[in-house]
SERO-4910 file (N, C-alpha, C, O; in steps of 0.05 Angstrom, whole numbers):
BEGIN
 pado doro    nc1    nc2    nc3   cac1   cac2   cac3    cc1    cc2    cc3    oc1    oc2    oc3
  Met    A    827   -903    244    813   -895    219    833   -879    202    845   -860    211
  Asn    A    836   -887    176    855   -873    159    843   -848    147    818   -844    149
  Lys    A    859   -831    136    851   -805    125    830   -807    103    812   -791    102
  Ala    A    833   -828     86    814   -832     64    786   -837     75    766   -826     64
  Thr    A    784   -853     96    758   -859    108    746   -835    120    722   -830    118
  Ile    A    762   -819    134    752   -793    146    742   -775    125    721   -763    128
  Lys    A    757   -772    102    749   -755     80    723   -764     69    705   -748     65
  Glu    A    719   -790     65    694   -800     54    670   -794     72    649   -787     63
  Lys    A    675   -796     98    654   -789    117    646   -760    116    622   -753    117
  Ile    A    667   -742    114    662   -713    112    646   -707     87    627   -692     89
  Asp    A    655   -719     63    642   -715     39    612   -723     41    594   -710     31
  Ala    A    608   -747     53    581   -758     55    564   -740     73    540   -737     68
  Ser    A    576   -729     92    563   -711    111    554   -685     96    532   -676    100
  Val    A    570   -674     80    564   -650     65    541   -656     45    522   -641     43
  Glu    A    543   -679     32    522   -687     13    496   -691     28    475   -683     18
  Gly    A    497   -702     52    473   -707     68    460   -680     76    435   -677     76
  Lys    A    478   -661     83    468   -635     90    453   -620     67    432   -609     70
  Leu    A    466   -622     44    455   -610     20    429   -623     12    410   -610      5
  Arg    A    428   -650     14    403   -665      8    381   -657     28    358   -653     19
  Ser    A    388   -655     53    368   -647     73    357   -619     68    333   -614     70
  Leu    A    376   -601     61    369   -574     56    351   -572     31    331   -557     31
  Tyr    A    358   -587     10    341   -587    -13    314   -598     -9    294   -589    -20
  Glu    A    312   -618      8    286   -630     15    269   -610     30    245   -608     26
  Leu    A    282   -593     47    268   -572     60    257   -552     40    235   -542     42
  Gln    A    274   -545     21    265   -526     -1    241   -536    -16    223   -522    -22
  Leu    A    242   -562    -22    219   -574    -36    193   -572    -20    172   -566    -31
  Ile    A    196   -577      5    172   -576     23    161   -547     24    138   -541     21
  Asp    A    180   -528     29    172   -500     32    160   -490      5    142   -473      5
  Ser    A    172   -499    -16    161   -490    -43    133   -500    -47    117   -485    -59
  Lys    A    127   -524    -38     99   -534    -40     80   -517    -23     57   -512    -31
  Val    A     89   -508      0     72   -490     17     69   -463      2     47   -452      1
  Asp    A     90   -454    -11     88   -428    -26     67   -431    -48     51   -412    -53
  Arg    A     68   -454    -62     49   -458    -85     21   -459    -75      3   -448    -89
  Leu    A     16   -471    -52    -11   -472    -41    -21   -442    -34    -44   -435    -38
  Arg    A     -2   -427    -23     -9   -400    -17    -14   -383    -42    -30   -364    -42
  Ile    A      1   -390    -63     -3   -375    -89    -31   -382    -99    -45   -365   -110
  Ile    A    -40   -406    -96    -67   -414   -104    -88   -395    -91   -107   -387   -104
  Arg    A    -83   -389    -66   -102   -370    -53    -98   -342    -64   -116   -325    -64
  Gly    A    -73   -338    -74    -68   -312    -88    -72   -288    -70    -64   -288    -46
  Glu    A    -85   -269    -81    -90   -243    -66   -116   -242    -53   -125   -220    -44
  Leu    A   -130   -265    -53   -157   -265    -41   -159   -254    -12   -176   -238     -5
  Pro    A   -140   -264      5   -140   -253     33   -138   -222     34   -151   -209     50
  Leu    A   -121   -211     16   -118   -182     15   -144   -169      4   -152   -149     14
  Glu    A   -156   -182    -16   -181   -171    -28   -203   -171     -7   -218   -152     -4
  Val    A   -204   -194      9   -224   -195     30   -219   -173     51   -238   -160     60
  Gln    A   -194   -170     58   -188   -149     77   -195   -121     68   -206   -105     83
  Asp    A   -189   -116     42   -195    -90     30   -226    -85     30   -235    -63     36
  Leu    A   -240   -107     23   -270   -105     22   -281   -100     50   -300    -84     54
  Glu    A   -270   -114     70   -278   -110     98   -274    -81    107   -291    -69    119
  Asp    A   -250    -70     99   -244    -43    106   -264    -23     92   -273     -4    105
  Thr    A   -269    -29     67   -287    -13     51   -316    -13     62   -329      8     64
  Val    A   -325    -37     70   -351    -40     82   -353    -24    109   -372    -10    115
  Ala    A   -332    -28    125   -332    -12    150   -332     18    145   -346     32    160
  Gln    A   -318     28    126   -318     56    119   -345     65    109   -355     86    117
  Leu    A   -358     48     92   -385     55     83   -406     55    105   -424     72    106
  Glu    A   -403     36    124   -422     35    147   -418     60    164   -438     72    173
  Thr    A   -393     68    168   -388     93    183   -400    117    169   -413    134    181
  Arg    A   -396    118    143   -407    141    127   -437    141    128   -449    162    131
  Phe    A   -449    117    126   -479    115    126   -489    124    154   -509    139    156
  Glu    A   -475    116    175   -484    124    202   -481    154    206   -498    167    218
  Asn    A   -459    165    195   -456    194    196   -477    210    182   -487    230    192
  Tyr    A   -483    200    157   -504    213    141   -531    211    156   -546    231    157
  Ser    A   -537    188    168   -561    185    182   -563    203    206   -584    215    212
  Lys    A   -541    206    221   -540    223    245   -544    253    236   -559    268    249
  Glu    A   -530    260    215   -531    288    205   -560    294    196   -570    316    202
  Ser    A   -572    275    183   -600    279    174   -619    281    196   -638    297    196
  Ala    A   -614    265    217   -631    265    241   -628    292    255   -647    304    265
  Asp    A   -604    301    257   -598    327    269   -612    350    255   -622    369    268
  Leu    A   -613    349    228   -625    369    212   -656    368    216   -669    389    216
  Glu    A   -667    344    218   -696    341    223   -702    353    250   -723    366    253
  His    A   -685    350    269   -689    362    295   -689    392    294   -705    405    308
  Gln    A   -670    403    278   -669    432    275   -693    443    261   -703    464    268
  Val    A   -704    427    241   -729    436    228   -752    437    249   -768    456    249
  Ala    A   -753    416    265   -775    415    285   -773    438    304   -793    449    312
  Glu    A   -748    445    312   -744    468    331   -752    493    318   -766    509    331
  Lys    A   -744    498    293   -751    523    279   -780    526    274   -792    548    275
  Thr    A   -793    502    267   -822    502    263   -837    509    288   -857    523    287
  Gln    A   -827    499    311   -840    506    336   -835    535    343   -853    548    354
  Ala    A   -811    545    337   -804    573    341   -824    592    325   -833    612    335
  Ile    A   -830    584    301   -848    599    283   -875    601    298   -887    623    300
  Lys    A   -885    578    307   -910    577    321   -910    596    346   -929    610    352
  Asp    A   -888    595    360   -886    612    384   -886    641    377   -898    657    391
  His    A   -871    648    355   -870    677    347   -898    686    338   -906    708    345
  Lys    A   -913    669    324   -939    676    315   -958    679    338   -976    697    338
  Ala    A   -954    663    359   -971    665    383   -965    692    397   -983    705    408
  Asn    A   -939    700    397   -931    726    409   -943    749    393   -953    768    405
  Ile    A   -944    746    367   -955    768    351   -985    771    356   -995    793    359
  Lys    A   -998    748    359  -1027    750    366  -1031    763    393  -1049    778    397
  Lys    A  -1013    756    412  -1015    768    438  -1011    798    437  -1026    814    448
  Tyr    A   -990    807    422   -983    835    420  -1005    850    405  -1012    873    412
  Glu    A  -1016    838    385  -1039    851    370  -1063    855    388  -1077    875    386
  Gly    A  -1067    837    407  -1088    840    427  -1083    863    445  -1101    877    454
  Gln    A  -1057    867    452  -1049    889    470  -1052    917    456  -1055    937    470
  Leu    A  -1050    917    429  -1052    943    415  -1079    957    421  -1081    982    421
  Ala    A  -1099    942    424  -1126    953    428  -1128    966    456  -1146    982    461
  Lys    A  -1109    959    473  -1110    970    501  -1089    991    507  -1087   1000    530
  Val    A  -1074   1000    487  -1053   1019    493  -1065   1046    500  -1087   1053    492
  Lys    A  -1049   1061    517  -1059   1086    528  -1044   1110    516  -1053   1133    517
  Asn    A  -1022   1105    504  -1006   1127    493   -989   1117    469   -987   1093    464
  Asn    A   -977   1136    454   -962   1129    431   -936   1113    438   -927   1096    422
  Arg    A   -924   1119    461   -901   1104    468   -906   1074    471   -890   1058    461
  Glu    A   -928   1067    484   -935   1039    486   -941   1027    460   -934   1004    455
  Tyr    A   -955   1043    442   -962   1033    415   -937   1027    399   -935   1007    386
  Asp    A   -918   1045    401   -893   1042    386   -877   1017    396   -865   1002    381
  Ala    A   -877   1014    422   -862    991    434   -874    965    425   -860    946    417
  Ile    A   -901    963    425   -914    938    417   -911    933    387   -906    910    379
  Thr    A   -913    955    372   -910    953    343   -882    942    336   -878    927    317
  Lys    A   -861    951    351   -834    942    345   -831    911    353   -816    897    340
  Glu    A   -845    904    374   -844    876    382   -857    858    361   -847    836    356
  Val    A   -878    868    349   -891    853    327   -873    851    303   -870    830    291
  Glu    A   -859    873    297   -841    873    274   -818    853    280   -809    838    262
  Phe    A   -808    854    305   -786    835    312   -795    806    310   -780    789    299
  Gln    A   -819    800    318   -830    773    316   -833    764    287   -828    741    280
  Asn    A   -841    783    270   -843    776    242   -816    770    229   -812    752    213
  Leu    A   -796    787    237   -769    782    227   -758    755    237   -745    740    221
  Glu    A   -764    748    261   -756    722    272   -769    699    256   -756    679    251
  Ile    A   -794    703    249   -809    683    233   -796    679    206   -792    657    197
  Gln    A   -788    702    194   -775    702    167   -749    687    169   -742    670    152
  Leu    A   -734    692    190   -707    679    194   -711    648    198   -695    632    188
  Cys    A   -731    642    214   -736    613    219   -745    599    194   -736    577    188
  Glu    A   -762    612    179   -771    600    153   -748    596    134   -747    576    119
  Lys    A   -729    615    134   -706    613    117   -688    589    126   -678    574    109
  Arg    A   -685    586    152   -669    565    163   -683    537    157   -669    518    150
  Val    A   -710    536    159   -724    512    153   -720    503    124   -716    480    118
  Lys    A   -721    524    107   -717    518     78   -689    507     73   -685    489     58
  Glu    A   -669    519     86   -641    510     84   -637    482     94   -624    465     81
  Tyr    A   -649    477    117   -646    451    130   -659    429    113   -648    408    109
  Lys    A   -683    435    102   -697    416     85   -681    410     59   -681    387     49
  Ala    A   -668    430     49   -651    425     24   -628    407     32   -620    389     16
  Leu    A   -616    412     55   -594    395     64   -603    366     69   -589    347     63
  Ile    A   -627    364     81   -639    337     86   -642    322     60   -634    298     58
  Ala    A   -653    337     40   -657    323     13   -630    314      2   -628    292    -10
  Gln    A   -610    330      6   -582    324     -4   -572    299     11   -561    280      0
  Lys    A   -576    299     37   -567    277     54   -582    251     46   -570    230     47
  Glu    A   -607    254     39   -622    230     31   -611    218      6   -611    194      2
  Glu    A   -602    236    -13   -589    225    -37   -563    211    -30   -557    189    -41
  Phe    A   -548    223    -12   -523    210     -3   -529    183     10   -514    164      6
  Leu    A   -550    183     27   -557    158     41   -565    136     21   -558    113     25
  Leu    A   -580    143      1   -588    124    -20   -564    113    -34   -562     88    -39
  Ser    A   -545    131    -41   -521    123    -55   -503    106    -37   -491     86    -46
  Ala    A   -500    115    -12   -483     99      7   -496     72     13   -482     52     15
  Glu    A   -522     72     15   -536     46     20   -532     26     -3   -527      3      2
  Lys    A   -533     37    -27   -529     19    -51   -500      9    -51   -495    -14    -55
  Asp    A   -481     28    -47   -453     20    -47   -448     -1    -25   -433    -20    -30
  Leu    A   -460      3     -2   -455    -15     21   -466    -42     14   -454    -63     18
  Lys    A   -491    -42      2   -504    -68     -6   -486    -83    -26   -482   -107    -24
  Asp    A   -476    -68    -45   -460    -81    -67   -434    -92    -55   -426   -114    -61
  Lys    A   -421    -76    -38   -395    -85    -26   -399   -108     -7   -381   -125     -6
  Lys    A   -421   -109      7   -427   -132     25   -431   -157      8   -423   -178     16
  Lys    A   -444   -153    -14   -448   -176    -33   -422   -186    -42   -417   -210    -42
  Asp    A   -404   -168    -51   -378   -175    -61   -362   -189    -39   -349   -209    -44
  Leu    A   -363   -178    -15   -348   -189      8   -358   -218     13   -341   -236     17
  Lys    A   -384   -222     13   -394   -248     19   -385   -268     -1   -377   -291      6
  Ala    A   -385   -261    -27   -374   -278    -49   -345   -284    -46   -336   -307    -49
  Lys    A   -329   -263    -40   -300   -266    -37   -293   -285    -13   -276   -302    -14
  Lys    A   -308   -280      9   -304   -297     33   -310   -326     28   -296   -345     36
  Ala    A   -332   -330     13   -340   -358      6   -318   -371    -11   -312   -394     -8
  Glu    A   -308   -355    -30   -287   -365    -48   -262   -371    -32   -249   -392    -37
  Leu    A   -255   -354    -14   -230   -358      2   -233   -382     21   -215   -398     24
  Glu    A   -257   -384     33   -262   -407     52   -261   -433     37   -251   -453     48
  Glu    A   -271   -433     13   -271   -457     -4   -242   -466     -9   -235   -489     -7
  Ile    A   -225   -446    -17   -198   -452    -24   -182   -461      0   -166   -480     -1
  Ile    A   -187   -447     22   -173   -453     47   -180   -481     56   -163   -497     65
  Glu    A   -206   -488     54   -216   -515     61   -202   -536     45   -194   -557     55
  Glu    A   -198   -530     19   -186   -550      1   -155   -553      7   -144   -574      3
  Thr    A   -143   -532     16   -113   -533     18   -103   -532     47    -79   -537     52
  Glu    A   -120   -527     66   -110   -522     94    -97   -546    105    -75   -544    116
  Lys    A   -110   -571    101    -99   -595    114    -72   -601    101    -52   -607    115
  Glu    A    -71   -599     74    -45   -604     60    -23   -584     70      0   -592     75
  Glu    A    -32   -559     73    -12   -539     82     -2   -544    110     22   -542    115
  Gln    A    -21   -551    127    -12   -557    155      6   -581    157     25   -580    172
  Asp    A      0   -602    140     18   -625    139     46   -617    131     65   -626    143
  Leu    A     47   -601    109     72   -592     98     88   -574    118    112   -577    120
  Ile    A     73   -557    132     86   -540    152     99   -556    174    121   -550    183
  Lys    A     85   -578    183     96   -597    203    121   -611    192    141   -613    206
  Lys    A    120   -620    167    143   -632    154    166   -612    152    189   -619    157
  Ser    A    160   -587    146    181   -566    144    194   -562    171    219   -559    173
  Ala    A    178   -561    192    189   -557    220    207   -581    227    228   -577    238
  Lys    A    198   -605    220    213   -629    227    240   -630    211    261   -637    222
  Lys    A    238   -622    185    262   -622    169    282   -600    177    306   -604    176
  Ser    A    270   -578    187    287   -556    197    304   -564    221    327   -556    223
  Lys    A    292   -580    238    307   -590    262    328   -610    254    348   -613    268
  Glu    A    325   -623    231    345   -642    222    368   -628    207    389   -640    202
  Thr    A    363   -602    200    383   -588    185    403   -573    202    395   -562    223
  Glu    A    428   -573    195    448   -560    211    441   -530    215    433   -516    196
  Pro    A    442   -521    240    433   -494    246    446   -471    229    432   -452    221
  Arg    A    472   -474    223    486   -454    207    474   -453    179    469   -431    168
  Leu    A    470   -476    167    458   -478    141    429   -469    141    420   -455    122
  Leu    A    414   -475    163    386   -468    164    384   -437    166    366   -425    154
  Asn    A    402   -425    181    402   -396    183    407   -383    156    394   -364    149
  Ala    A    426   -394    142    433   -383    116    409   -387     97    401   -369     82
  Tyr    A    398   -411     98    374   -417     80    351   -397     87    339   -386     69
  Thr    A    345   -394    112    323   -376    120    328   -347    111    309   -333    103
  Arg    A    352   -338    114    360   -310    106    357   -307     76    345   -287     67
  Val    A    368   -325     61    367   -323     32    338   -325     22    330   -310      5
  Arg    A    324   -344     33    295   -349     25    279   -324     30    262   -317     14
  Gly    A    284   -311     52    270   -286     59    275   -263     40    258   -245     38
  Asn    A    298   -264     27    306   -243      8    296   -248    -20    297   -230    -38
  Met    A    286   -272    -25    277   -278    -53    247   -278    -56    232   -289    -39
  Ile    A    238   -264    -77    209   -262    -82    196   -289    -85    174   -293    -75
  Asn    A    209   -307    -99    197   -333   -103    204   -353    -81    196   -377    -82
  Gly    A    219   -345    -61    224   -362    -38    245   -384    -43    249   -401    -26
  Leu    A    258   -383    -66    278   -404    -72    305   -396    -62    318   -377    -71
  Ala    A    315   -412    -42    342   -408    -30    361   -429    -39    385   -425    -38
  Val    A    350   -453    -46    366   -475    -56    358   -483    -83    335   -490    -88
  Val    A    376   -481   -103    368   -485   -131    388   -503   -145    412   -503   -138
  Pro    A    380   -519   -164    399   -536   -178    414   -520   -201    405   -498   -208
  Val    A    435   -531   -210    449   -519   -233    433   -528   -258    429   -552   -262
  Glu    A    425   -509   -275    411   -516   -299    424   -503   -324    425   -479   -326
  Arg    A    433   -520   -342    446   -510   -366    470   -492   -360    473   -470   -370
  Asp    A    486   -502   -341    510   -488   -333    506   -461   -319    524   -444   -317
  Ala    A    481   -458   -309    474   -433   -297    460   -437   -270    449   -458   -265
  Cys    A    459   -416   -254    444   -417   -229    414   -420   -235    403   -406   -252
  Gly    A    400   -439   -222    371   -442   -226    355   -421   -216    330   -422   -219
  Gly    A    367   -402   -202    351   -380   -191    353   -354   -206    333   -343   -215
  Cys    A    378   -345   -211    382   -319   -225    392   -324   -253    395   -306   -269
  Phe    A    399   -350   -260    407   -358   -287    434   -346   -296    441   -345   -319
  Ser    A    450   -338   -276    477   -329   -282    495   -353   -288    492   -374   -275
  Lys    A    513   -351   -307    530   -372   -314    549   -380   -291    559   -363   -277
  Ile    A    554   -406   -288    572   -416   -266    598   -426   -279    596   -442   -298
  Pro    A    621   -418   -269    647   -427   -282    649   -457   -279    638   -469   -260
  Pro    A    662   -471   -298    665   -500   -298    677   -511   -272    668   -532   -262
  Gln    A    697   -497   -260    708   -508   -235    689   -508   -213    688   -527   -198
  Arg    A    672   -486   -211    651   -486   -190    631   -508   -195    620   -520   -176
  Gln    A    624   -513   -220    606   -534   -226    616   -561   -218    601   -578   -208
  Leu    A    642   -565   -221    655   -590   -212    654   -593   -182    648   -614   -172
  Asp    A    658   -571   -168    657   -571   -138    628   -578   -129    624   -592   -109
  Ile    A    608   -567   -144    581   -573   -137    574   -602   -142    560   -614   -126
  Lys    A    585   -613   -164    579   -642   -171    591   -661   -151    580   -683   -147
  Thr    A    613   -653   -139    627   -672   -121    614   -672    -93    620   -689    -77
  His    A    597   -653    -87    582   -652    -61    602   -650    -38    596   -660    -16
  Lys    A    625   -638    -42    645   -637    -21    642   -612     -3    651   -612     20
  Lys    A    629   -591    -14    625   -567      2    601   -552     -7    590   -557    -29
  Val    A    592   -534      9    568   -519      3    577   -495    -14    595   -479     -7
  Ile    A    564   -493    -38    572   -472    -57    547   -454    -61    525   -463    -64
  Val    A    553   -428    -61    531   -409    -65    536   -393    -91    559   -389   -100
  Cys    A    514   -384   -103    517   -367   -128    530   -341   -121    522   -328   -102
  Glu    A    549   -334   -137    564   -308   -132    547   -284   -138    552   -262   -128
  His    A    526   -288   -153    508   -265   -161    484   -261   -143    478   -238   -137
  Cys    A    470   -283   -136    445   -279   -121    447   -290    -92    430   -284    -75
  Gly    A    469   -306    -87    472   -317    -60    456   -342    -54    457   -352    -31
  Arg    A    443   -353    -74    428   -378    -69    448   -401    -66    470   -401    -76
  Ile    A    439   -422    -51    454   -445    -48    450   -463    -72    427   -468    -79
  Leu    A    473   -473    -84    471   -488   -109    474   -517   -103    491   -524    -86
  Val    A    458   -534   -116    461   -562   -113    464   -576   -140    457   -565   -161
  Asp    A    474   -600   -139    479   -616   -164    452   -625   -175    435   -634   -160
  Pro    A    448   -623   -202    424   -632   -214    418   -663   -208    395   -671   -206
  Asp    A    439   -679   -205    436   -707   -199    423   -711   -172    407   -729   -168
  Leu    A    431   -693   -153    420   -693   -126    390   -687   -127    374   -699   -113
  Val    A    384   -668   -144    356   -660   -148    340   -683   -161    318   -691   -151
  Ala    A    351   -695   -181    338   -716   -196    331   -739   -178    310   -752   -181
  Ser    A    349   -745   -158    344   -767   -140    321   -762   -121    311   -780   -108
  Glu    A    312   -736   -119    290   -729   -101    264   -728   -116    243   -725   -103
  Asn    A    264   -729   -142    240   -726   -158    230   -754   -168    210   -756   -181
***
């Protein structure tokens, strides 16, 4: 085999690698576009799910706090009844006292029971005010929760509809991407994956457009453009690091 034949084979091999890599980029870009169609819906759904969970927790906390306050009111109300019963008992004992010392002692007990009643009544009033406040919070939280659940249901339905429309196509493309990746030279695939991961738009392989990089639009010197056109070696953009391909190679794929 002469040198010219070997050179032709090498050149053909480089062109084949570039073509394969560009085909992989086309497939992956289609996957990207499908995911863009879904947009931020998955994130919106996740945010709404988190919000609903927080509102449910808040609602449960308000309900528990309100129930605890109701229990406190019941306890203080019972305590008032007990103190009144004690007063009645002590007042009955006053009629049977034999000296001033016993009279003073019972009178102090009655005064103490009355003070306890006043304290309990004060606490009952405070607890009832807090309960009323909690009820307002509960109504507000319940409305918020209802509204957010409605929004979540609508967003989920929208997302499920879009996923249903695009899922089969996306899975087919992902399989094609995996197959094409296996056909691509590992060194080039690693470079492609690295560059693609660094680009917001996912473009790692781009054609030369109007004498500039199709990714970052930086001007490409004529000599490098000639090297790209001959498909003899892999050329990357000096500014963004994307792999550059000949527009004719791109046109043959469209």
